[in-house]
N, C-alpha and C positions, 0 to 999 in steps of 0.2 A: 696364805689367804686368810683374811680376817673372818671372824665369826659372822659378821654382817654380810660380807661378800659371799661366804659359803652358803648361808641361808638363802640368799637371792639366787645363787647358781642352782642350788638344789630345787628351789621352787620353780625356776625356769624349766629345768629338766622334767619336773612333774607335769607342768603345763603342756609341754611338747608331747608327753606321753598321753595325756588326756585327749588332746587333739588327734594324735595319730591313731589312737584306739578307735575313735569314731570314723576317721577316714578309711582305715583298713577294714573295719567291720562292714562298712557300706560298699566296699569293693572298688574304691577309687585307687588310682596309682600313687597319688600323693596330693598334697594341698594345691599344687598347680592344676592338677586335673579337676579338682573341685572348683577352683576359680574359673577355669575355662568353661566348664559345664554350667556354672551359675551366673556367668557374665550377663550384664544388662542386654536385653534383646535376644537372648538365647532361646531357641525353640527346641532345645534338647529335651527329650522326654523326662530327664531327671533334673532339669533346671531348678525347679522349686525345691527339690530335696537339697541340691547343692547350696542354694541360697539359705536354707535353714542351717546347714552345716556352717556356712560362713558367719551367720548371726551368732551361733554358739561360739565360734572361734573368737569373734569380737568380744563377747562377754567374758570369755576366759582370759584373753589378753588384758582387757580393762581391769579385771579383778587382780591379775598378776601385778600390773603397774601400781595399783592402789596398795597392795600388800607390800610390794618392794619399797614404796615410799614410807609405809608404816615401819618396816624393818629399819630403814635408814634413820628414822626419827625416834627410834626406841633405844634407850640405853641398854647396853649389853646385859646388865643384870636383870632387866625387865623383859628381855626378848624371849619370845616363845620358841619352841623347837620347830624345825622345818616341817615336821609331820603335823604339828598344830596349825601352822600356816596353810599347809596343803589341804587340811580339812575345811578351810574357809573358802576354798575354790568352788566354783559352780561345776558340779559333776555332770557328766552327760545325761540327758534325759533318755528314756527308753528309745531304742532304735526306731520304733514305730513313729515317734515324733518327727524324725527326719524323713522317713520313707513312707510316703502315702501310697506308693505302689503305682502301677500303671492303671489307667482307666479300664474298667472291666470290658467295655465294648470296643476297645481301641482297634483290635484286629478283626472285627466282625464284618468289615466292608462298609460301603456307603449305606446310609439309611435307605430303606425301601428297595434294596438291590436284589432282593430274593424273589 
């Protein structure tokens, strides 16, 4: 495998790790679970959280494709290390960004029911 292909492969693996770390820490079974939860029209309690995860996934993959193009268009002598490219990726924000949690009164019953 050429140095270019290896750098792109390593970066892709790093991107998958970033995404999986968010998915797992938030308790999803996988990215498909996130997609189902956050689908348009979903009334799932965690739909907004899942949509924020999907927005992060979009940003990471867009950054990956931009960096992969940069790697392809850079001479081998000028190419950075895979670690240097990885440091250019958007790292996950704190988990609180994704998870706004459940509404505090969600399970209190109907208003004025007491």
